[in-house]
PAFI-763124 format. One line per field, with one value per residue: x negated, y, z negated of N, C-alpha, C in turn; residue in one letter. Coordinates in nm, 3 decimals. Example, Ala and Ser with C-alpha at 12.3 -4.5 7.8 and 13.67 -1.06 7.14 Angstrom:
BEGIN
nxx	c(-1.319, -1.285)
nyy	c(-0.569, -0.225)
nzz	c(-0.780, -0.708)
caxx	c(-1.230, -1.367)
cayy	c(-0.450, -0.106)
cazz	c(-0.780, -0.714)
cxx	c(-1.320, -1.290)
cyy	c(-0.330, 0.003)
czz	c(-0.780, -0.787)
type	c(a, s)
//
This chain:
BEGIN
nxx	c(-9.332, -9.333, -9.543, -9.352, -9.143, -9.048, -8.997, -8.826, -8.573, -8.312, -8.312, -8.180, -8.107, -8.109, -8.076, -8.027, -8.032, -8.129, -8.091, -8.369, -8.531, -8.548, -8.379, -8.460, -8.306, -8.330, -8.183, -8.174, -8.027, -7.994, -8.004, -7.874, -8.044, -8.124, -8.334, -8.457, -8.636, -8.760, -8.910, -9.027, -8.857, -8.992, -9.129, -9.185, -8.934, -8.958, -9.199, -9.122, -8.884, -9.105, -9.245, -9.046, -8.990, -9.215, -9.182, -8.965, -9.014, -9.171, -9.050, -8.940, -9.054, -9.152, -8.964)
nyy	c(14.270, 13.916, 13.626, 13.402, 13.462, 13.543, 13.285, 13.182, 13.267, 13.253, 13.282, 13.370, 13.285, 13.385, 13.336, 13.440, 13.455, 13.681, 13.840, 13.765, 13.773, 13.629, 13.726, 13.731, 13.734, 13.840, 13.784, 13.853, 13.677, 13.766, 14.054, 14.159, 14.253, 14.305, 14.221, 14.262, 14.108, 14.052, 13.865, 13.678, 13.490, 13.259, 13.198, 12.968, 12.968, 12.910, 13.059, 13.336, 13.348, 13.267, 13.557, 13.711, 13.635, 13.739, 14.025, 14.093, 14.023, 14.215, 14.476, 14.438, 14.428, 14.714, 14.878)
nzz	c(-10.716, -10.833, -10.701, -10.825, -10.889, -10.637, -10.575, -10.717, -10.585, -10.407, -10.031, -9.731, -9.419, -9.094, -8.743, -8.444, -8.062, -7.832, -7.533, -7.396, -7.643, -8.003, -8.243, -8.591, -8.919, -9.274, -9.571, -9.906, -10.219, -10.426, -10.451, -10.240, -10.042, -9.684, -9.416, -9.021, -8.839, -8.466, -8.182, -7.917, -7.743, -7.685, -7.907, -8.195, -8.401, -8.687, -8.748, -8.714, -8.910, -9.136, -9.090, -9.140, -9.430, -9.503, -9.484, -9.649, -9.846, -9.906, -9.864, -10.105, -10.292, -10.279, -10.342)
caxx	c(-9.256, -9.436, -9.476, -9.287, -9.038, -8.987, -8.931, -8.674, -8.476, -8.215, -8.322, -8.089, -8.191, -8.010, -8.161, -7.979, -8.079, -7.977, -8.138, -8.534, -8.586, -8.482, -8.364, -8.473, -8.234, -8.426, -8.133, -8.217, -7.919, -7.941, -7.979, -7.830, -8.121, -8.189, -8.436, -8.468, -8.781, -8.744, -8.974, -8.978, -8.767, -9.069, -9.175, -9.120, -8.857, -9.044, -9.304, -9.000, -8.883, -9.178, -9.299, -8.902, -8.991, -9.288, -9.081, -8.834, -9.127, -9.265, -8.940, -8.842, -9.211, -9.189, -8.826)
cayy	c(14.134, 13.866, 13.507, 13.296, 13.526, 13.500, 13.137, 13.164, 13.363, 13.234, 13.335, 13.351, 13.329, 13.443, 13.335, 13.449, 13.412, 13.853, 13.770, 13.700, 13.783, 13.651, 13.780, 13.640, 13.829, 13.755, 13.835, 13.806, 13.628, 13.871, 14.200, 14.173, 14.302, 14.209, 14.283, 14.213, 14.091, 13.994, 13.810, 13.667, 13.356, 13.096, 13.179, 12.896, 13.004, 12.889, 13.168, 13.402, 13.333, 13.359, 13.696, 13.816, 13.626, 13.864, 14.202, 14.125, 14.103, 14.367, 14.544, 14.453, 14.500, 14.857, 14.981)
cazz	c(-10.772, -10.851, -10.604, -10.834, -10.887, -10.494, -10.515, -10.767, -10.553, -10.297, -9.873, -9.657, -9.277, -8.951, -8.620, -8.303, -7.957, -7.785, -7.418, -7.381, -7.772, -8.087, -8.374, -8.771, -9.035, -9.416, -9.682, -10.050, -10.216, -10.555, -10.432, -10.103, -9.920, -9.571, -9.315, -8.950, -8.700, -8.386, -8.109, -7.829, -7.725, -7.663, -8.064, -8.253, -8.516, -8.808, -8.752, -8.743, -9.097, -9.228, -9.096, -9.179, -9.552, -9.565, -9.485, -9.740, -10.021, -9.929, -9.898, -10.252, -10.390, -10.267, -10.430)
cxx	c(-9.348, -9.412, -9.346, -9.171, -8.942, -8.903, -8.827, -8.548, -8.394, -8.215, -8.191, -8.128, -8.078, -8.087, -8.071, -8.078, -8.035, -8.110, -8.302, -8.564, -8.487, -8.472, -8.337, -8.395, -8.298, -8.241, -8.137, -8.029, -7.888, -7.905, -7.889, -7.947, -8.132, -8.268, -8.417, -8.617, -8.734, -8.852, -8.923, -8.947, -8.844, -9.164, -9.114, -9.053, -8.949, -9.110, -9.228, -8.950, -8.998, -9.229, -9.115, -8.926, -9.095, -9.289, -8.990, -8.897, -9.125, -9.138, -8.881, -8.933, -9.233, -9.075, -8.833)
cyy	c(14.052, 13.679, 13.377, 13.349, 13.507, 13.398, 13.099, 13.237, 13.270, 13.298, 13.280, 13.365, 13.310, 13.457, 13.337, 13.516, 13.581, 13.809, 13.699, 13.705, 13.705, 13.701, 13.725, 13.737, 13.739, 13.803, 13.739, 13.809, 13.743, 13.959, 14.270, 14.241, 14.199, 14.336, 14.188, 14.192, 14.019, 13.972, 13.774, 13.518, 13.189, 13.092, 13.072, 12.994, 13.018, 13.030, 13.282, 13.411, 13.370, 13.493, 13.758, 13.827, 13.736, 13.989, 14.189, 14.107, 14.182, 14.446, 14.573, 14.458, 14.695, 14.962, 14.963)
czz	c(-10.764, -10.738, -10.640, -10.837, -10.711, -10.503, -10.560, -10.727, -10.389, -10.184, -9.786, -9.544, -9.154, -8.790, -8.511, -8.206, -7.884, -7.663, -7.388, -7.578, -7.883, -8.206, -8.507, -8.833, -9.166, -9.502, -9.770, -10.130, -10.354, -10.558, -10.283, -10.005, -9.781, -9.468, -9.190, -8.892, -8.609, -8.278, -7.959, -7.789, -7.773, -7.785, -8.131, -8.361, -8.663, -8.838, -8.776, -8.843, -9.160, -9.224, -9.154, -9.384, -9.650, -9.561, -9.616, -9.853, -10.012, -9.913, -10.022, -10.339, -10.394, -10.327, -10.549)
type	c(m, s, q, k, s, m, s, q, r, e, i, y, f, e, i, k, q, i, g, m, y, l, r, c, t, a, i, d, s, l, t, g, t, e, v, t, v, a, g, p, v, v, r, n, p, e, q, l, k, r, v, a, l, q, k, l, e, y, v, l, n, k, g)
//
């Protein structure tokens, strides 16, 4: 999947704190594909969103 086609998709992010960790879930609006990443609560949530987006791109390109 090209970068252009990813930019045309709507991606939903959900960030939850679970104990000492932040859990970030990214969901593709077209396919419903969902990926989750986790990191320490002191990490910037924008960093987790970026990693979750990269993981989602990987999963969508893989299939």
